[in-house]
C-alpha positions as CSV (number, residue, x, y, z in Angstrom):
1,M,0.0,0.0,0.0
2,A,2.8,2.4,0.9
3,N,4.4,2.0,-2.4
4,N,1.2,2.7,-4.2
5,R,0.8,6.2,-2.6
6,L,0.7,9.3,-4.8
7,R,3.8,11.5,-4.4
8,I,3.6,15.1,-5.8
9,K,6.9,17.0,-6.1
10,P,6.6,20.7,-5.3
11,G,7.0,23.0,-8.1
12,P,9.1,26.1,-8.2
13,E,6.1,28.5,-7.4
14,S,4.9,27.0,-4.0
15,V,7.7,28.4,-1.7
16,P,7.2,32.1,-2.4
17,F,3.5,31.7,-2.0
18,K,3.9,30.3,1.5
19,R,6.3,33.0,2.5
20,R,4.0,35.7,1.5
21,A,1.2,34.2,3.5
22,V,3.3,34.0,6.6
23,L,4.4,37.6,6.3
24,S,0.9,38.8,5.8
25,R,-0.2,37.0,8.9
26,L,2.8,38.4,10.8
27,R,2.0,42.0,9.8
28,S,-1.6,41.5,10.8
29,R,-0.5,40.2,14.2
30,I,1.9,43.1,14.7
31,S,-0.9,45.6,14.0
32,E,-3.1,43.9,16.5
33,L,-0.4,44.1,19.1
34,E,0.3,47.8,18.4
35,L,-3.4,48.5,18.8
36,A,-3.5,46.5,22.0
37,Q,-0.4,48.4,23.3
38,K,-2.1,51.8,22.6
39,E,-5.2,50.7,24.3
40,A,-3.2,49.5,27.3
41,N,-1.2,52.8,27.5
42,A,-4.5,54.8,27.3
43,S,-5.9,52.6,30.1
44,R,-2.8,53.2,32.2
45,D,-2.8,56.9,31.7
46,A,-6.5,57.0,32.6
47,L,-5.8,54.9,35.7
48,M,-2.9,57.2,36.8
49,A,-5.1,60.3,36.3
50,T,-7.9,58.8,38.2
51,T,-5.5,57.8,41.0
52,R,-4.0,61.3,41.1
53,A,-7.4,62.9,41.2
54,L,-8.5,60.5,43.9
55,R,-5.3,61.3,46.0
56,E,-5.9,65.0,45.6
57,S,-9.5,64.6,46.6
58,E,-8.5,62.6,49.6
59,E,-5.9,65.2,50.6
60,R,-8.5,68.0,50.3
61,Y,-10.9,65.9,52.2
62,A,-8.3,65.3,55.0
63,L,-7.7,69.1,55.2
64,A,-11.4,69.7,55.3
65,M,-11.7,67.4,58.2
66,R,-9.5,69.7,60.3
67,G,-12.4,72.0,60.9
68,P,-15.7,72.8,59.3
69,N,-14.8,76.5,59.3
70,E,-11.5,76.2,57.4
71,G,-11.1,76.8,53.7
72,L,-8.9,74.8,51.4
73,W,-6.3,75.8,48.9
74,D,-4.2,73.9,46.3
75,W,-1.2,75.5,44.7
76,N,1.2,74.4,42.0
77,P,4.6,76.0,42.7
78,I,5.7,75.5,39.1
79,T,2.8,76.9,37.2
80,K,1.7,79.2,40.1
81,E,-1.9,78.1,39.7
82,L,-3.9,78.4,42.9
83,Y,-7.2,76.7,43.7
84,L,-9.4,78.3,46.4
85,S,-12.3,76.5,48.0
86,A,-15.8,78.0,48.4
87,R,-15.4,78.1,52.2
88,L,-12.1,80.0,51.8
89,L,-13.9,82.5,49.6
90,A,-16.7,82.9,52.1
91,I,-14.2,83.7,54.8
92,L,-13.0,86.7,52.8
93,G,-16.6,87.7,51.9
94,F,-16.6,86.4,48.3
95,S,-19.2,84.2,46.8
96,G,-18.8,81.2,44.5
97,E,-18.1,77.5,44.7
98,T,-14.4,77.5,43.8
99,V,-12.0,79.8,42.0
100,R,-8.7,79.3,40.2
101,T,-6.2,82.1,40.4
102,T,-2.5,82.6,40.8
103,S,-0.2,83.0,43.7
104,H,0.8,86.4,42.4
105,D,-2.8,87.7,42.7
106,W,-3.1,86.1,46.1
107,L,0.1,88.0,47.3
108,K,-1.5,91.3,46.3
109,M,-4.3,90.6,48.8
110,V,-1.8,90.0,51.7
111,H,-1.3,93.0,54.0
112,P,1.9,94.8,53.0
113,D,3.4,94.4,56.5
114,D,2.9,90.7,56.4
115,R,4.2,89.9,52.9
116,V,7.8,89.4,53.8
117,P,7.2,87.0,56.7
118,Y,4.6,85.2,54.7
119,Q,6.9,84.6,51.7
120,S,9.9,83.8,53.9
121,T,7.9,81.1,55.8
122,L,6.6,79.7,52.4
123,V,10.1,79.6,50.9
124,Q,11.5,77.8,53.9
125,H,9.0,75.0,53.5
126,L,9.5,74.7,49.8
127,K,13.2,74.3,50.4
128,G,12.5,71.5,52.9
129,Q,13.7,73.5,55.9
130,T,10.4,73.0,57.8
131,D,8.2,69.9,58.2
132,H,5.1,71.9,57.3
133,F,4.0,75.4,56.4
134,E,2.2,77.5,59.1
135,C,1.8,81.2,59.1
136,E,-0.6,83.9,60.5
137,Y,-1.1,86.9,58.4
138,R,-3.7,89.4,57.2
139,V,-5.6,89.2,53.9
140,R,-7.8,91.9,52.4
141,G,-11.5,90.8,52.0
142,R,-14.2,91.7,49.6
143,N,-15.2,94.8,51.7
144,G,-11.6,96.1,51.8
145,E,-11.0,95.1,55.4
146,Y,-8.1,92.9,56.4
147,R,-8.8,89.7,58.3
148,W,-6.4,87.6,60.2
149,I,-6.0,84.0,58.9
150,L,-4.0,81.0,60.0
151,S,-2.7,79.2,56.9
152,R,-1.3,75.7,57.1
153,G,0.0,73.5,54.3
154,L,2.2,70.6,53.2
155,A,4.3,70.3,50.0
156,V,4.1,67.2,47.7
157,R,7.6,66.5,46.3
158,D,8.9,64.4,43.4
159,E,11.7,61.8,43.6
160,N,14.3,64.7,43.6
161,G,12.6,66.4,46.5
162,V,11.3,69.3,44.4
163,A,7.9,70.6,45.5
164,T,5.5,70.0,42.7
165,R,2.3,70.7,44.6
166,M,1.2,72.2,47.9
167,V,-2.1,71.8,49.6
168,G,-3.4,73.4,52.8
169,S,-6.1,75.0,54.8
170,I,-7.0,78.5,56.0
171,G,-8.9,79.4,59.2
172,D,-10.2,82.8,60.2
173,V,-8.5,83.9,63.5
174,T,-9.5,87.5,63.5
175,D,-11.7,87.2,66.6
176,R,-8.8,85.5,68.4
177,K,-6.4,88.2,67.4
178,R,-8.8,90.8,68.6
179,R,-9.2,89.1,72.0
180,E,-5.4,88.8,72.2
181,A,-5.1,92.5,71.5
182,V,-7.6,93.3,74.2
183,L,-5.9,90.9,76.6
184,R,-2.5,92.6,75.9
185,A,-4.0,96.0,76.5
186,S,-5.5,94.8,79.7
187,E,-2.3,93.2,80.8
188,A,-0.4,96.4,80.0
189,R,-2.9,98.4,82.1
190,F,-2.6,95.9,84.9
191,R,1.2,95.9,84.7
192,S,1.2,99.7,84.8
193,L,-1.0,99.6,88.0
194,V,1.3,97.0,89.5
195,E,4.4,99.0,88.7
196,A,2.9,102.2,90.1
197,A,1.6,100.6,93.3
198,A,3.1,101.7,96.5
199,S,3.0,98.1,97.8
200,I,5.4,95.2,97.2
201,I,3.8,92.9,94.6
202,V,5.5,89.5,93.8
203,V,4.2,86.5,91.9
204,V,5.7,83.2,92.9
205,G,5.1,80.1,90.7
206,A,4.3,76.6,91.9
207,D,8.0,75.8,91.8
208,G,8.7,78.6,94.3
209,R,10.5,80.8,91.8
210,V,9.7,84.5,91.2
211,R,7.7,85.3,88.1
212,E,6.7,88.9,88.7
213,F,8.6,91.6,90.7
214,N,7.3,95.2,90.7
215,R,9.1,98.5,91.2
216,E,8.3,98.8,94.9
217,A,9.7,95.2,95.4
218,E,12.9,96.3,93.6
219,R,13.2,99.3,96.0
220,M,12.5,97.4,99.2
221,F,14.7,94.4,98.4
222,G,17.4,96.3,96.6
223,L,17.1,93.9,93.7
224,S,16.2,94.5,90.0
225,A,13.3,92.6,88.5
226,A,15.6,91.1,85.9
227,A,17.8,89.7,88.7
228,A,14.8,88.5,90.8
229,I,12.7,86.8,88.2
230,G,13.6,83.1,88.0
231,R,15.2,83.1,91.4
232,A,13.8,81.1,94.3
233,W,11.7,83.3,96.6
234,S,13.4,81.8,99.7
235,T,16.9,82.8,98.5
236,I,15.7,86.4,98.0
237,L,14.4,86.4,101.6
238,D,17.6,84.9,102.9
239,S,19.8,87.4,101.0
240,N,17.8,90.3,102.6
241,R,18.4,89.0,106.1
242,V,14.7,88.2,106.7
243,G,16.0,85.3,108.8
244,Q,13.4,82.8,110.0
245,D,10.8,84.6,107.9
246,G,11.9,82.4,105.0
247,D,10.5,79.4,106.8
248,R,7.4,81.3,107.8
249,F,6.8,82.2,104.1
250,D,7.1,78.6,103.1
251,Q,4.4,77.8,105.7
252,W,2.2,80.6,104.4
253,L,2.6,79.5,100.8
254,D,1.5,76.0,101.8
255,E,-1.5,77.4,103.5
256,V,-2.5,79.3,100.4
257,R,-2.1,76.2,98.2
258,K,-4.5,74.4,100.7
259,G,-7.1,77.1,100.1
260,W,-6.6,79.0,103.4
261,Q,-6.5,82.8,103.7
262,V,-3.2,84.4,104.6
263,R,-3.7,88.0,105.6
264,D,-2.0,90.7,107.7
265,R,1.1,88.5,108.5
266,E,4.0,90.7,109.6
267,T,7.7,90.4,109.1
268,V,10.7,92.7,109.4
269,L,12.5,93.6,106.1
270,G,15.7,95.6,106.9
271,Q,14.5,98.6,108.8
272,H,10.9,98.2,107.7
273,I,7.9,96.3,109.1
274,I,5.9,94.7,106.3
275,S,2.3,93.4,106.4
276,W,1.8,90.6,103.9
277,N,-1.3,89.2,102.2
278,L,-1.1,86.1,100.0
279,A,-3.7,84.8,97.5
280,P,-3.7,82.2,94.8
281,L,-3.9,83.1,91.1
282,S,-7.0,81.8,89.3
283,D,-5.3,80.6,86.1
284,D,-2.5,78.4,87.6
285,D,-0.8,77.3,90.7
286,G,1.0,80.6,91.2
287,I,0.6,82.8,94.2
288,V,0.5,86.6,94.4
289,I,2.3,88.2,97.4
290,V,1.4,91.8,98.4
291,G,3.4,93.5,101.1
292,Q,2.5,96.9,102.7
293,D,5.1,98.9,104.6
294,I,3.5,99.7,107.9
295,T,6.7,100.8,109.6
296,Q,5.5,104.4,110.4
297,R,2.1,103.2,111.6
298,R,3.7,100.6,113.9
299,R,6.3,103.1,115.2
300,A,3.5,105.6,115.9
301,E,1.5,103.0,117.7
302,T,4.5,101.8,119.6
303,A,5.6,105.3,120.5
304,L,2.1,106.2,121.7
305,R,1.8,103.0,123.7
306,Q,5.3,103.4,125.2
307,A,4.6,107.0,126.0
308,N,1.4,106.1,127.8
309,D,3.0,103.2,129.5
310,L,6.0,105.2,130.5
311,L,3.8,108.1,131.8
312,E,1.7,105.7,133.8
313,Y,4.7,103.8,135.0
314,R,6.6,107.0,135.9
315,V,3.6,108.5,137.7
316,A,3.0,105.3,139.6
317,A,6.7,104.7,140.3
318,R,7.2,108.3,141.4
319,T,4.2,108.2,143.6
320,A,5.3,105.0,145.2
321,E,8.8,106.2,145.6
322,A,7.6,109.5,147.1
323,E,5.4,107.6,149.6
324,A,8.3,105.3,150.5
325,A,10.7,108.3,150.9
326,C,8.2,110.0,153.1
327,R,7.9,107.0,155.4
328,Q,11.7,106.6,155.6
329,A,12.3,110.3,156.3
330,E,9.7,110.5,159.1
331,E,12.1,109.3,161.7
332,A,14.9,111.7,160.8
333,N,13.0,114.8,159.6
334,R,9.3,115.1,160.3
335,G,9.0,118.3,158.4
336,K,10.8,117.1,155.3
337,S,8.6,114.0,155.3
338,E,5.5,116.1,155.5
339,F,6.8,118.3,152.7
340,L,7.5,115.4,150.4
341,A,4.2,113.8,151.2
342,N,2.3,117.0,150.5
343,M,4.3,117.4,147.3
344,S,3.5,113.9,146.3
345,H,-0.2,114.1,147.0
346,E,-1.1,117.8,146.6
347,L,1.0,118.5,143.5
348,R,1.0,115.1,141.7
349,T,-2.8,114.5,141.9
350,P,-3.9,117.7,140.2
351,L,-0.8,117.6,138.0
352,N,-1.6,114.1,136.7
353,A,-5.1,115.3,135.9
354,I,-3.8,118.4,134.1
355,I,-1.3,116.3,132.1
356,G,-3.8,113.5,131.4
357,F,-6.7,115.8,130.3
358,S,-4.5,118.1,128.3
359,D,-2.9,115.2,126.6
360,A,-6.3,113.8,125.6
361,M,-7.3,117.2,124.3
362,R,-4.0,117.6,122.4
363,L,-4.4,114.2,120.7
364,G,-8.1,114.9,120.0
365,V,-9.3,111.8,121.8
366,M,-12.8,113.3,122.3
367,G,-12.7,115.3,119.1
368,P,-10.5,118.0,117.6
369,V,-10.0,121.4,119.2
370,E,-11.5,123.7,116.5
371,N,-9.8,127.0,117.6
372,P,-6.1,126.9,116.6
373,L,-5.3,129.3,119.5
374,Y,-6.9,127.0,122.0
375,A,-4.9,124.1,120.5
376,E,-1.7,126.0,121.2
377,Y,-2.9,126.7,124.8
378,V,-3.6,123.0,125.3
379,Q,-0.1,122.1,124.0
380,A,1.4,124.6,126.3
381,I,-0.5,123.3,129.3
382,W,0.6,119.7,128.5
383,E,4.3,120.7,128.0
384,S,4.3,122.8,131.2
385,G,2.7,120.1,133.2
386,T,5.1,117.5,131.9
387,H,8.0,119.8,132.6
388,L,6.7,120.5,136.2
389,L,6.3,116.7,136.8
390,S,9.9,116.2,135.6
391,I,11.1,118.9,138.0
392,I,9.2,117.3,140.9
393,N,10.6,113.9,140.1
394,D,14.1,115.2,139.9
395,V,13.8,117.0,143.2
396,L,12.4,113.8,144.9
397,D,15.1,111.6,143.4
398,L,17.9,113.9,144.4
399,S,16.6,114.1,147.9
400,K,16.4,110.4,148.3
401,V,19.9,109.9,146.8
402,E,21.4,112.4,149.1
403,A,19.6,110.9,152.1
404,G,20.9,107.5,151.2
405,H,17.5,106.0,150.8
406,F,17.5,105.3,147.1
407,D,17.4,101.6,146.1
408,L,18.2,100.2,142.7
409,A,16.5,97.3,141.0
410,P,19.3,95.9,138.8
411,E,18.6,93.5,135.9
412,R,20.8,91.8,133.4
413,L,19.8,93.3,130.0
414,P,21.4,94.0,126.6
415,L,22.5,97.6,126.1
416,T,21.6,98.1,122.4
417,P,17.8,97.6,122.6
418,L,17.6,99.9,125.6
419,A,19.5,102.6,123.7
420,E,17.3,102.1,120.6
421,Q,14.2,102.6,122.7
422,V,15.6,105.9,124.2
423,I,16.5,107.1,120.7
424,R,12.9,106.4,119.4
425,L,11.4,108.3,122.3
426,M,13.7,111.3,121.8
427,A,13.3,111.4,118.0
428,E,10.3,113.7,117.9
429,K,12.0,116.3,120.2
430,A,15.1,116.2,118.1
431,M,13.0,116.7,114.9
432,R,11.3,119.7,116.4
433,H,14.7,121.3,117.1
434,R,15.8,120.3,113.5
435,L,18.6,118.2,114.8
436,E,20.1,114.9,113.5
437,L,19.7,112.3,116.2
438,R,21.3,108.9,115.6
439,L,22.5,105.7,117.4
440,Q,26.0,104.4,116.7
441,V,27.0,100.9,118.0
442,D,30.7,100.0,118.0
443,G,30.8,96.2,117.9
444,D,28.9,94.3,120.6
445,P,28.4,96.3,123.8
446,G,27.2,93.2,125.5
447,H,24.9,93.1,128.6
448,A,24.9,95.0,131.8
449,L,23.6,94.6,135.3
450,V,21.7,97.8,135.8
451,D,18.4,99.3,136.9
452,P,16.8,99.8,133.4
453,L,14.5,102.6,134.6
454,R,17.4,104.6,136.1
455,L,19.7,104.0,133.1
456,K,16.9,105.2,130.8
457,Q,16.4,108.2,133.0
458,V,20.2,109.0,132.8
459,L,20.2,108.7,129.0
460,F,17.0,110.8,128.7
461,N,18.5,113.6,130.8
462,L,21.8,113.5,128.8
463,L,20.1,113.5,125.4
464,A,17.6,116.2,126.6
465,N,20.5,118.4,127.6
466,A,22.3,117.8,124.3
467,V,19.2,118.6,122.3
468,K,18.5,121.7,124.4
469,F,21.9,123.2,124.0
470,T,22.6,122.3,120.3
471,P,21.5,124.9,117.7
472,A,19.3,123.9,114.7
473,G,21.2,122.0,112.0
474,G,23.5,120.3,114.5
475,H,23.7,116.7,115.6
476,V,23.4,114.5,118.7
477,I,25.0,111.0,118.7
478,L,24.4,108.3,121.3
479,S,27.1,105.6,120.9
480,L,27.8,102.3,122.6
481,G,30.9,100.2,122.8
482,R,33.1,97.8,124.7
483,D,36.8,97.8,125.4
484,D,39.2,96.3,127.9
485,G,37.8,98.5,130.6
486,G,34.2,97.2,130.1
487,S,31.2,98.7,128.4
488,W,30.9,102.5,127.7
489,I,28.1,104.9,126.6
490,K,28.7,108.3,125.1
491,V,26.5,111.2,124.3
492,A,28.1,113.7,121.9
493,D,26.7,116.9,120.5
494,S,27.7,119.7,118.3
495,G,26.2,122.3,120.6
496,I,27.5,125.5,122.3
497,G,29.9,123.6,124.7
498,M,31.3,125.1,127.8
499,R,34.6,126.1,129.4
500,P,36.6,123.3,131.0
501,E,36.5,125.2,134.3
502,D,32.7,125.1,134.3
503,I,32.5,121.3,134.0
504,D,32.7,120.6,137.7
505,R,30.1,123.3,138.5
506,V,27.4,121.9,136.2
507,L,27.7,118.6,138.0
508,E,26.5,120.2,141.2
509,P,22.7,120.5,141.9
510,F,20.9,123.7,140.8
511,V,23.9,125.1,139.0
512,Q,23.6,126.5,135.4
513,I,26.2,128.1,133.1
514,D,25.1,131.4,131.8
515,S,24.7,131.6,128.0
516,H,22.1,132.8,125.5
517,L,20.8,129.2,125.0
518,S,20.7,128.5,128.8
519,R,18.7,131.7,129.4
520,R,16.3,130.7,126.7
521,N,16.0,127.1,128.0
522,M,15.7,127.6,131.7
523,G,15.8,124.4,133.8
524,T,16.5,123.3,137.4
525,G,20.1,122.3,136.9
526,L,19.4,118.8,138.2
527,G,19.8,116.7,135.0
528,L,23.5,116.2,135.0
529,P,24.0,115.9,138.8
530,L,21.2,113.4,139.1
531,A,22.6,111.4,136.1
532,K,26.1,111.4,137.8
533,R,24.6,110.2,141.1
534,F,22.7,107.4,139.5
535,I,25.7,106.1,137.6
536,E,27.8,106.3,140.8
537,L,25.1,104.3,142.6
538,H,25.6,101.6,140.0
539,G,29.4,101.7,140.6
540,G,30.2,103.4,137.4
541,T,31.6,106.8,136.4
542,L,30.3,109.8,134.4
543,A,32.7,112.3,132.9
544,L,32.3,115.4,130.7
545,A,34.7,116.9,128.0
546,S,33.8,120.1,126.3
547,Q,35.1,123.3,124.7
548,P,33.2,126.4,123.9
549,G,31.6,126.2,120.4
550,Q,32.8,122.6,119.9
551,G,30.1,120.7,121.6
552,T,30.1,118.4,124.6
553,V,30.9,114.7,125.1
554,V,29.5,112.8,128.2
555,T,31.1,109.4,128.8
556,I,29.6,106.8,131.0
557,R,31.8,103.8,132.0
558,L,30.2,100.8,133.6
559,S,32.1,99.0,136.3
560,P,33.4,95.5,135.5
561,A,30.6,94.1,137.9
562,M,28.0,96.0,135.8
563,A,29.4,95.2,132.4
564,L,28.6,91.6,131.5
565,C,29.4,89.5,128.4
């Protein structure tokens, strides 16, 4: 069968024919592939455009979610095209859904004073110097008024880091800016009031450090606000020698933090007495501290109280001493005893009434004295009564000393506080005579075993003499000190002085040196003799040194038994 098959030998035309058919089919296939490629490219471009539009839409949606009152913007840094949302237009008073403009036109709407900082902030972000763009500036609205806006944005960058797009949001912050301006004005007014206040005003934070320090605080603490702010309040107290008051302030601050009231707490600041009030601040854990200088008020109260106490004490003491002196003198001299008793009762009783009532009238206890002339009369009555009482007291004291019936009541006490008290009580008299009166302490005078009442009386007499015989414009100095010989007290003045030969005479009772000042200021001549007798009763010495026109120095030296460490 195989050998009987028909075999056809191909002719010369069959090969080209097949080749042409293959080429034709190949060309057709290539055309189909090219068409499919074009369709694929078109689909890819459409997909990329759709993806890009979706991403932009998502970004705008994310920005819109920041706040329902914020507008959106979309900017192409390359073409300068700028898209503004309807909400953004509404913020500026324009109508419309959206608008496309340019960044150049937008810049024209920015306030001239804000253009440089706005562009600078924008360029920094485009260069990649900031993570995001954020800037507050003013933009002119449809009605021509400028509104404050807060603009935020983020750049989209290509593979080379070049910003190809920037999207962001804009919020209207005009109302906030206005509130901030009002708050700044209010704070400025408050700060002016604080700085002008006559009280110390300090604000201490929760960490105990100073946050505010006004002008009066600078003056009282001797510290500038720049140096005080940021420092611990306790260190400022310590540096100003407030001493234990630093611990007291810590306690007061704790009380305020617990909600307690801290009012009218007093401390000493240098030479001043300060009344403090503390209150919490409403906005944080800070505390405002207000200090009022009440030094003059306290000194006046203390002086008045001391004067009243001293007057009552002196009247009572002198009355008791006079009665005792009368009883002791009865055995030796009946007549003298009767005289002293009569002087004590017959003179002191009406004299105390005169002094007491005239003092009440002088101080206006029951109301002011309307007639100025009557007021002068009342003052003269009080001064004369007080002077007469002093004379009576000196006479009685001298009589008892000379009779050997004067007893001391020594106490161990520090000399400096006693001298300070005497200075305070003599200050008004020195001021009336227009004299400088001061206390000068040399080191530590220590303590002394003395009768405080008699030592005060000695110092009163010495200072009174110094003030009396020193012309206006001069000075009187009470000084204290201690050396190898014990404690000493000196009263020095720049008064008229006296001749050396007259010194012994003025130490005798009822002796006065004739001068124009002594004639004008007549006295009994008992002050210096009585002072000398009192110091000698204590075992000490009293000496005078003087020259005419060069003042006088009275030196008291306490015996070693009197001068204690």
